[in-house]
Structure formats: structure tokens, C-alpha cells
N, C-alpha and C positions, 0 to 999 in steps of 0.2 A: 581364925584364918589358918588354912593348911600351910605348913612349912614347905619351903621350896625343896624339892628332892624327895618328898614323901610320895610314895606311889599312890596313884588314884585308884581306889577300889571301885569296881563296877560289878554289878550282879547280872548274871545271865539267867533269864527265866526260861526254863525248858517246859515244853508241853508235859502234862502230868504222865502221859504214856511213856515218856522217855526218862523219867526220874530214876528208875531202877535199872536202866540199861548201862552196862559197863562202858568205861571211857573208850576202850579199844573198839568195841562194837559200835559205839556212837560215831567215832571218827570214820570207820568203814562205811557206815550208813550214809553219812553226809557226803563222803567222797563219791560213793556210787550214785547218789542223787545228783550231784553236780555233773558227773560224767554223762549221765543220761539227760542232762539239760533241765533238770527239775530244780528250780531255784526259789520257788515260793511255796509257803505252806498251803496255799489254796489249790495247788495242783492235785488232781484226783488220786494219782498214785502216791503222792506224799501223804494224803489222808489215809490211804490203805495201809501204808507202812506204819503210821501212827496207831492205827487200829489193831495191828498185829504185834506191835512191839511189846506191849505189856504181857501178852500171853507167851511170846517167845522168851522173854526174860524170866518168867515164872517157871517155864518148863525146863530150865537149865540147859537149853540148847540140845535137846535129845536127838535132833536131826543129824544125819550124816554130814560130815564137813562140807562136801560138795553141794549140799542142798541149802546151806546157810547163806545169808546175805540178801539184800533187797532185790537183787536182780532175779532171784528165784521167784519172787512174788510177781514180777513182770513177765516171767516166762510163759505163764498160761495165757497171757494176752497175745503172745507172738508165735504160738505153736498150733494154731488151728489147722485142721486138715479136712480135705474132702474124701469121701469114700463112696464106693458104688452102692452100698446098702443103706446109707443114711446121709442126710444133709449135714452141713456144718452146725455145730452147737450154737446156741444163742449167744454165748460169751464170745465165741470165735467170730460170729457174724458182726457183733458189736464192734470188735476190734478192727476187723477188716474194713467195715464201713467208714471208719475214721480215717482211712487212707484214701485220698482222692483218686479216682480211677485214672485221671489224666496227669498224675504227678510227673510222669516222664516227658510230657510235652514241654519243651523249652525250659528245662530246669535251670534255676539260677545258682550257679556255682560260686557266686560272689557273696553269699550270705555270710553274716558275721555273728548270728545268734541262733540258738537252738529254737527259739520261738518262730523263726522264719522257715523252719522245716515244714513239709506238707501236712504233718499232723503231730499231735503231742506225743504219740508213741512210735513215731517213725524211726526205723532203724534199730529198735530194741533187740531184734534177732541177732545183731552183730555182737552182742555182749554175752560171752560165754561164762558159765558158772564154774568157779574153781574154789578150792579150799580157802577160807578167809585168811588164815595165817600165812599161807603161801602167797596169796595176793598182796598182803601187807608187806611181806618180805621183798616182793618184786617192786612195789612202790618205793620202799626205802632205798633201793638201788638207784631209782630215778632221782631221789633227793640229793644224791652225792654229786650230781652234775649242776653246777651253778649257771651254766649257759641255759637260756630259756628253751624248754621243750614244749611245743604246742600240742603235739599229738604223739602218742607212743603206744606200741603194742609189743608183747612178748609172744614168741611163736616157736614152733619146732618141737623136736622130741624131748627137749629139756623142760617143756611146759606141758605138752600133751603126749603121753607115752605112745610109741609106735611098735612096741614089743611087749610080750607078757612078762618078761624078766630080762635082766641085764647081767653081764659078766663082770663089770667093773664095780668097785665100791665107791661111794660118794667121796670118801676121804682122799682117793687118788686123783680126783678131778678138781674139787674145790679145796683151796687151802684151808678155809675155816668157814664152812657153810653153817647157816643158822639151823636150828632144829626143824623149823617149818619147811625149809627147802630139803633137808636130808630126809625127813619123814615122807615127803611127797615123791621125791625121786627114788627113794629106796636104794636098792643095790645098783641102779643104773648110773646115777651120778653123772649127768651130762651137762655140757656147757649150755648156758641159757642165751638165746638169741633175742635181740631187741631191734626195733626200727624206731628212730626218732624223727618226727616231722618238725622242721624248724622254718621260721619265717625268712630269716636273712642268713644265708649260708656262710659268708665270710665272717660276719660278726660272731656267729655261733662258734666257728672254729677258732677265732681269735681268743674268745673267752675260754674255750675248752683247752687250748694249748697252754694258757697261763696256769691252769689248775691241774691238767692231766697230760703234761708233755710226754710222759712215759707210755701213753696209750698209742702214740703215733710212731711210724717208722722214721727213717732218716728224712723223708720228705717234709716232715713237720718242722725241721730246722730251717726250711726255706720260707716259712711264714704262712699265715692264713690265706693270703691272696692266692698263692699257688695251690694250696690244698683245695680251696673252693673251686678254682678253675678246673682242676683235675676231676673233682666231683661232678660238676655241672656239665662239662663239655664232653666227657667220654663215658662210654658204656650206658648204663641205665640211669645215671644221675644219682648214684648212691656211693657214699664213702664209708667203707667198713673198717672198724678197728677190732680185730679178733684177739682172743686169748689175753684179755686184760682182767684183772681182779678188782672187784668193787664189793665192799662189805664182806670180804672173805669168799666171794662167789666168782667163779670163772665165767665170763660173759663175752659175747660178741655183739657189738652194736653198729648199726648202719645209720648214717645221717642222710636225710633227703629233704630237699626244699618242698614246702607244702604245695606249691604250684606244680612242680614236677609230679608229685604223688597224685594230686587230683586229676591231672591230665592223663596219666597212665590208667587210672581207675575208670575214667569216663570215656576215653578214646581208644585205649589199648594200643598205644604207640610202641610199647616194648613188652608188655605183659610181665615185666620183671617183678614189680611190686603188686600189681593187680593179681598175678598168679598166686603169690603168697597169701593174699587175702581171700582167695577162693577157698582156702582151708580154714578151719577154726583157729582163731588167734585170741589172745587175751588183751583186750584194749585197756590200757592203764590210764591214759589221758585222752579224752575225746575232743573232737573239733567238729562243729556243724557242717562245714564245707566238706570235710573228709567223709563224714557219715553219709551225706547225700551222694557224693561221688561213689562211695563204696557200695551203696544200695544199687546204683546203676551198674556197677561192676558185677555184683552178685547175680542180678536178674539177667544180665548179658551172658554170664557163664551158663545159666540154666538154658537159655535159648540156644546157645552154641551146642551144648550137649544134646539137646533135643534134635538138632539137625543131624547129629551123628548117630542117634539111636533109632531102633526099629519102633513100630507102633506100640508094642508091649515090652516092658522091661522091668527090672527090679530097682529098688532104691540104691542098692550097692552098685549096680551098673551105672546109675545116674551120677552118684557121688564120685565113683571111680573115674568116670569120664571127665567130670569137672576138675577133680584134683589132678588129673594127668595132663590137662591142657598146657600148663606152663612148662612141662617137662618135654613136650614135643619140640624138637630142635635144640634142646639143651645139650651142649657137647659132653657134659658129664655123664649123660645117660648112654652115650655111644662108647665111652671109655670105661675101663674097670675102675671107676671112681665113685660109684654110687650103688647103694643096695638095689638090686633089680626088683625086689618086692616092696619098694618104698611106698608106692601109691596104694597098693593093696593093704599094706599095714596101716597107713594113715586112716583109711576108711574103716577097716576092721575094728580098730581100737578107739575110734572117735565117732562111731555111728550116731550116738545120741546128740553130739554136738553138731554133726552135719544136719540132722533133722531140725535142730533148733535154728540153724542158720538158713536153711532153704525151704522148710515146710511153709512158712508164711508167704514166701514168694510164689510157691507153687499154687497156693490158695488163690492168689490174685491173677494167675494166668488163665485165660479162657480155654486153652487147648490142651491142657494136661491135668490129670487128677489121680489121686490114689484110688486103686480098685482092689482093696483088700479088707476083708471083714475084721482082721486082727487090729486094724486101726481104730476100731470102735472101743477097744479096751483102754481104760483110763491111764494105765501105766505103760502103754506100748512104746512111748517115746524113749524110755530108758531100757527097753528090752533088747538086749544084744542078739537074741536068738531069732528075732523077727526080721525078715527081709521082705518088706512089703512090696507089692506089685503096683505098677502105675501103667497108665495108658495115655497116649497122646493122639490128638486128631490130626490126620495126615492131609486134611483139606488144603489144596494149593494156596488158596487165598489166605488162610490163617498162617500157614508156614511162610508165605511171602511177606506177611506182616512181621514175622520174626526176623527174616533176612533184613528187612528195612530198618529194624530197630537195633541191629548190631552196632557196636561202638564204631564211630566214624572212621578212624584210621584203619581198623581191622576190616570193616565193611568195604573200604576202598580197595584193599588188597584182594578180597574175594571178587569184587566187581571186575577188576582188571583180569583176573584169571578167567572169568566167564566171558569177558569181551573177546579174549583170544580164542576161547573154545567155540563161541557162537559166531565168531568172525564179524563182529559189529564194526562198521566204519567209525573212524575216530571222531568225525564231526558229530555223528548221531550219538556216539557214546558220551562226548563232552556235554551235549545238550541234556542228556539223561542225568549226568552227574550234577549239573547246575540245578535241575528241577528237584533233586533230592538233597540239596544243600541245607545243612542244619545250622550254619554259622551266621546267617543273616538275622539279627535280632528283630528286624521290622516285619519279618514274615512269620506269622503264627499259623501253623498248619499241623494237622495230625500226621503222625508218622505211619501212613498206610502204605503197604507194599504196592508197587505198580506192576505193570506187565512184565518188566524185566525181573523184578524180585520173585514174582510167581513162577517165571520160567526157570530161574535158578533153583527154587524150592521144589520144582516138579522134575528136576533132573533125576536120572536113575540113581537109586540110593547109593550104590557102590561108587558112582562117579561123584556124587555130592559129598560123600564122606571123604573121598580122596582130595577133592578140591578144598574143602574146609580145613582139613589137616595140613595141607600145603600152605594155606594162608596163615594158619597158626604158626607153623614152623618158620615161615619167612618173617613173622613178627618177633618170634623168640630168639632165633638163631644168632643174628648179628649182635643184638644187645647183650645176650648172655655170654657170647664168646668174648666181646670186648670188655665186658665187666670182669670176666675171669682174668684176662690179661692185665687189666688195670689193678686187680687185686695183688698181683706180684709186686707192683710198684708201691702201692699204698700199705700193703701188709708187711713187706720186707721178706727177704729170702728165708730166714729161719722160720718165721711163722707160716710162710707159704708151704715150705717142705712139711712142716708138721700137719698142716691142713690136708695136704695130698695124702700123706701116710694114713691119716685117720679115715679119709674117704675110701681108700683102697681096702683098709681093714673092714669097713662096713660092707663093701662089695663082697669080700671073701666070706664074711660071716653070713651074708644073705645067700650066697651060693652053697655054703655048707648046710644051712637049714633046708634049702631046696632039695639037696641030695638026700637028706634024712627023711623027707616026707614019703 
């Protein structure tokens, strides 16, 4: 009989393909599988990872760091493209056919499991590939927070470079960064930004104040109830704690309720967080509801950009238009507080990630396609010198369908602008809005554009661009301005002054580089 207190030994039987895989690599593998919603060995992608694990371990990982990790195996499933000279490859067609064509009709944003997503590979395009050691360093930062984080991503220039080189050294920014972070950031050494999605705002801040009171300004002394009210009631529903050190790394983290996040992603009521997720981010903890809502957000960004673009355009013009949406109406862009080349730099240095994010969505849209023979090259996705051309169908019916499928809150703003322009009587307009109501769960109907949507889409291109941009500005302006004012209260005077100084320095640096061109 075993003595009391003697540890019980249990044996873990690994698949033979994983016996020779290192512990760190195995942990990263399992974490990535979990983030992608793959929890059973019977899953097809799990089997593919097993099949390649043995050869990967024997090759001593000769791939470049950014190519390692299980997500790279999934990338080929989510990056199929159309071109004018050839149809989609068989592997691409197989992947795209696994996504139901009607997944946008009445999406259920109350799901609780990855199995409830429209397909087993749904939303894989949202997961960017970064260096394994850097990814693990970011995850270790999350583990320093004892309050439960349901969804998390790292974003910004501290994760995805926006310049070719920097002027600061990492040692002047991070008190004691790990080798993984220093090697990736190099001489740039920038603060790393995070967004944490949580289920219960007050409970989260209550726990976090117990363990990290120094992260908060004086408002933290008034308790978690006030902190959560300030977060949820003002601005865009995000509470930021900037310039805090975790694991020797300088970070800024924003806390948002999952309901607020999903609402902004699916309806665009502020575009504050939806706009951040229009750009490549590194998802560190995933959630099925957020993945579904973000896929709606991303395809809505493509549709909005198409309304702003001519019949023929380049992918850099497309991605630049998408990346710039959330900066329309942002007060920082009107002041000397932001690099004027910010959007162009984001696209220029993250072009492969933009392709990974949006190419699968373009593949599923019936009115736009890549029209460039260079897309036939197997390695074009990572080719920074390729700026592929695209073409869209300007048929009013198809463009009217795009207008109809815009996020509800944003679409309402565009509708009201055109009600005024077309001088539609209020009673007739209200009836039209009722017919296009998406909120009644008992009404299952396809989101097809009506006469009004087609009339909006058929407006002169110059006028349509102007009205869409005004609708975006009215969405962004108030939330962004109030969020900035809230930041003075939540961040504190000292940190706010530091933040403004750094933004002005970025603005001046951008102007200096512009003059040197």
C-alpha cells in the first residue's frame, strides 16, 4: 500500500512522432493547437502535425524562425488566391469549400466552443506566424497576470516592425528584456502593446489590483468598481495601463469586456478595437466568439475598402485603404502626434501578413479577384517586391449586396447620410430600415441588397467615397476622442505626458524621413 504523501506517478504516452520533440517545442505545439480549437488527436490538422513532427525534429529546425510552428502548416490551407490566368489550386479549393457559403447569414455570436464555428479551419487566417521564442516570451508575460484572460493579442510596432531600422537600443526601453525579445526587436526596442479580453470587468480589475496595484494610476485607489465603470461607460470601453514592466519588458495593456469587443467587431459601433484588428496582430489566447466576430470584421473591412477603390487597383492600395479606416477621424492624425507615414509603413513592412489575413477572404468574395500572373509563383506570398493587381466587378447589384452586408451600426450611419442626400421621407425610410433589420432572430433571410442599397452603390464614385469616409469618421471620431481624454484620467499625468512626447517624436521622425526622400 502506498504511503500517504508519496507522490503518485503517472505515465504520459506520447505518439511516437513526438517522442524526439523537445519540451519547449511540444508545449508550443500543444498551445497553438489549443488556440486553433484543435483538441482531439482525430482532427485532420493534428494528424498532419504528427506526420511532420518527426521530420522537423530530425532536421534540427533548419527553417527560418518565422517559418517554424504549427500555424505555418495551416497557412497553406488559408492562403489560396484567384488569378486571371489560372483557377484556384485543388488544395485551395478544398479549403475554401469547407467554409459554408452562407456563414454570414445569422451568425451565432453566443457560441462557446470552437466546434460550433462554421468549419474546422474557420478563421485560421487570423493567426500570424512569428518567431517561436518571441511568441513564447509574449505568452510568459500573460502568465504573470493571475486575473483570468479569455482572449489576448499583441499588436503594434513592438511586435510587427513598421520601419527598416530604429534609432533606440532595446536596453533603453526594456529594463531587462529576454534574449528572444531583444533579438526580434533589435535596435528598435519598442514597448509591446496588448489587448486582454475578459468576461467580468469588475472582477478582473479587483484581482489585478490585488497583484499589480502599481500598474494603475491614482484612480486605482478608489477600487475596482469605479475602475470598471470608467472602462465600460466612457470612450470605447477599453482601460489602458501603459508603461508597466512585466518580466523585464515594458508593455502597455488594454482591458476590454468580451461583449464590448464582439459588438465592435461585428457592428462597428466605434471601430476602436475593430480597427486595430484590421491590421496583423499576434493572437496569444483565442476565443471562438471573438474569432467569429473578427472574421465578420475583416470581411467587412474588405467590402468597405472596395466601395472606396476604383475597378482596378493594387493589393497595397487595398491593404492601405483597410489599414487607414480606423485613422479617419482619429484626432491624433490631425495633430502633430502621429507619424504621417504610419499607414504606409504598416503595409510596406507587413505585406506578407496582410496577404495571409485577407487573401482567403478575397477568395470567397464573388466580385473581386487577383489579376496578376505573379500570383502563380509558389513563393509570391512572401515576396515583398510583388504588388499584385486586383479587379472588382462594379455591377450595381453586387455592390448593393456589399452595402447591405456592412456592419449594422456603420451601415445605419451610411443610410442616414444617403437619406438626407436622396431626400427620402422619414416614414418611407423607417419602413426600409425595418425591412433590413438583422436583429430579429425569428427572421431568417439572406442579406441581399435592395433598391436603396443599389442606389447607394450606384452613386458617382467621388460622392460615394466622400459619404463612406464621412460615415467612418463619424464612427471613429467621438469614441477615439473620448478614449484619449479618458486616458489622461486612467493613465495619470506623468505617463500621459510621456506618451504625448513619444508620439510627437514619432511625428517629427516621420517628417524628417519624408524630407530626406
